[in-house]
NUDREN-223406 format. One line per 3 residues: number of its first residue (from 1); their letters; for each residue x, y negated, z negated of N, C-alpha, C. Coordinates in steps of 0.1 Angstrom, whole numbers, plus 2048, in hexadecimal, padded with zeros to 3 digits. Layout:
BEGIN
NUM	A	X Y Z X Y Z X Y Z ~ ...
***
This chain:
BEGIN
1	MTT	1EF CEC 89C 1F5 CED 8A9 205 CEE 8A6 ~ 20B CF7 8AE 219 CF9 8AC 221 CF1 8B6 ~ 22E CEF 8B3 237 CE8 8BC 23D CF2 8C5
4	QTD	23D CF0 8D2 244 CF9 8DC 252 CF4 8DD ~ 25B CFE 8DF 269 CFB 8E2 26D D02 8EF ~ 277 CFD 8F6 27C D03 901 283 D10 8FD
7	VKA	281 D1B 905 288 D27 902 295 D28 90B ~ 2A0 D2B 904 2AD D2B 90B 2B2 D39 90A ~ 2BD D3C 911 2C3 D4A 910 2D2 D48 90E
10	SQR	2D8 D52 907 2E6 D53 905 2EB D61 906 ~ 2F6 D64 90C 2FA D72 90D 308 D74 907 ~ 30A D80 902 318 D84 8FD 31B D91 902
13	TST	328 D94 905 32C DA1 909 336 DA7 8FE ~ 337 DA0 8F3 33F DA5 8E8 33A D9E 8DB ~ 33F DA3 8D0 33A D9E 8C3 33E D8F 8C2
16	GAF	335 D87 8BC 338 D79 8BA 32B D71 8B9 ~ 32D D63 8B7 322 D5A 8B6 31C D57 8C4 ~ 30F D56 8C5 309 D52 8D1 30B D43 8D3
19	VDE	30D D3F 8DF 30F D31 8E2 305 D2C 8EC ~ 304 D1E 8EC 2FB D18 8F6 302 D14 903 ~ 2FC D0D 90B 301 D0A 919 30E D01 918
22	SSN	310 CFB 90C 31C CF3 90A 327 CFA 903 ~ 325 D07 901 32F D10 8FA 330 D0D 8EB ~ 325 D06 8E5 324 D04 8D7 31C D0F 8D1
25	AIG	320 D13 8C5 318 D1D 8BE 309 D19 8BC ~ 300 D22 8BF 2F2 D1E 8BD 2EF D1D 8AE ~ 2E9 D12 8AB 2E6 D10 89D 2D9 D16 899
28	RCR	2D2 D10 890 2C5 D15 88B 2BB D17 897 ~ 2B5 D23 898 2AC D26 8A3 2A4 D32 8A0 ~ 29A D35 8A9 292 D41 8A8 295 D4A 8B4
31	VKG	299 D56 8B1 29B D60 8BC 28E D65 8C0 ~ 28A D64 8CD 27D D68 8D1 27D D75 8D8 ~ 289 D7A 8DC 28A D86 8E3 299 D89 8E7
34	FTV	29C D95 8EB 2AA D98 8EF 2AA DA4 8F8 ~ 2B5 DA5 900 2B8 DB1 907 2C5 DB6 902 ~ 2C7 DC3 903 2D4 DC9 8FF 2D7 DD4 909
37	TGA	2E3 DD5 90E 2E7 DDF 918 2F1 DE8 912 ~ 2F0 DF5 916 2FA DFF 911 2F6 E06 905 ~ 2FB E11 902 2F8 E19 8F7 300 E14 8EB
40	GTL	2FA E12 8E0 301 E0D 8D4 2F7 E06 8CA ~ 2FC DFD 8C3 2F5 DF6 8B9 2F7 DE7 8BB ~ 2EC DDF 8B9 2EC DD1 8BA 2E8 DCC 8AC
43	TLS	2F0 DC3 8A6 2EC DBC 899 2EC DAD 89C ~ 2E1 DA7 899 2E1 D98 899 2E0 D93 88B ~ 2E9 D8B 887 2EA D86 879 2E9 D77 879
46	NGN	2E6 D72 86D 2E5 D63 86B 2F3 D5F 868 ~ 2FB D5B 873 309 D57 872 312 D63 86F ~ 31F D61 871 329 D6B 86F 329 D6F 861
49	GGT	326 D7C 85E 326 D80 850 319 D7E 848 ~ 30F D78 84F 303 D75 848 2F9 D81 848 ~ 2ED D7F 844 2E3 D89 844 2E0 D8F 851
52	NLI	2DF D9C 852 2DB DA2 85F 2CC DA1 860 ~ 2C7 D9A 86B 2B9 D98 86D 2B3 DA1 877 ~ 2BB DA6 881 2B6 DAF 88B 2C1 DBA 88D
55	VTA	2BE DC6 88C 2C7 DD1 88E 2BF DDB 897 ~ 2C5 DDF 8A2 2BF DE9 8AB 2C9 DF2 8B1 ~ 2C5 DFF 8B2 2CE E09 8B9 2C8 E0A 8C8
58	TSA	2D1 E0B 8D1 2CD E0C 8DF 2D3 E19 8E5 ~ 2CD E1D 8F0 2D2 E28 8F8 2D7 E22 905 ~ 2DC E2B 90E 2E0 E26 91B 2D5 E1E 922
61	GTL	2D9 E14 92A 2CF E0C 931 2CE DFF 92A ~ 2C3 DF8 92D 2C0 DEB 928 2B3 DEB 920 ~ 2B4 DE6 914 2A8 DE5 90B 2A4 DD6 90A
64	YVL	297 DD3 90C 292 DC6 90B 288 DC6 8FF ~ 28A DBC 8F6 281 DBB 8EB 27B DAD 8EA ~ 26E DAC 8EA 267 D9F 8E9 263 D9E 8DA
67	IPG	267 D94 8D3 263 D92 8C5 256 D8B 8C4 ~ 24C D90 8BD 23F D89 8BD 23F D7D 8B4 ~ 234 D75 8B5 233 D69 8AD 23D D5F 8B0
70	EGV	243 D59 8A6 24C D4E 8A7 25B D53 8A9 ~ 25D D60 8A9 26A D66 8A9 270 D67 89C ~ 27D D6A 89B 285 D6C 88F 28D D5F 88D
73	LFP	28C D59 881 293 D4D 87E 2A1 D50 87A ~ 2AB D4A 880 2B9 D4A 87C 2BD D3C 877 ~ 2BD D3B 86A 2BE D2D 864 2CC D27 867
76	TSV	2D6 D2E 869 2E4 D28 86B 2E8 D2A 879 ~ 2EA D36 87E 2EE D38 88C 2EB D47 88F ~ 2ED D4B 89C 2EB D59 8A0 2F8 D5F 8A3
79	YGT	2FC D69 89C 308 D71 89D 305 D7F 8A1 ~ 30A D84 8AC 308 D91 8B1 313 D9A 8B0 ~ 311 DA6 8AB 31A DB1 8AA 316 DBC 8B3
82	LTG	31E DBE 8BE 31B DC9 8C7 324 DD5 8C5 ~ 31F DE0 8C1 327 DEC 8BE 323 DF6 8C9 ~ 32B DF8 8D3 328 E01 8DE 31F DFB 8E9
85	ATA	317 DF2 8E6 30F DEB 8F0 318 DE1 8F8 ~ 315 DDF 904 31E DD7 90D 31A DC9 90F ~ 30D DC6 90C 308 DB8 90E 2FB DB5 907
88	CTI	2F9 DA9 903 2ED DA5 8FC 2EA D97 901 ~ 2DD D95 904 2D8 D87 907 2CD D85 8FE ~ 2CE D79 8F7 2C3 D75 8EE 2BB D6A 8F5
91	FYG	2AE D69 8F2 2A5 D5F 8F6 2A1 D57 8E9 ~ 2A4 D4A 8E9 2A2 D43 8DC 29C D35 8DE ~ 297 D2F 8D4 291 D22 8D5 290 D1C 8C7
***
């Protein structure tokens, strides 16, 4: 039997670390899904300068991606690089 965790959301409109409701950088977590708006590229990495774990190109509009299973583990933190994209929301737990 697996342990359930609450799923939370965090949004960025520019490159940087995703933060929680207290404006602290999100630590170790699993990204369970994300939305990205605008044409460009979204890169989610394990901390600033860490390994790129999710990279996706987007076109105009909003893309929603649900990650199957337990999601993607970010051992340190979640850092987003938005190139051309205007916003990204991650769902994590």
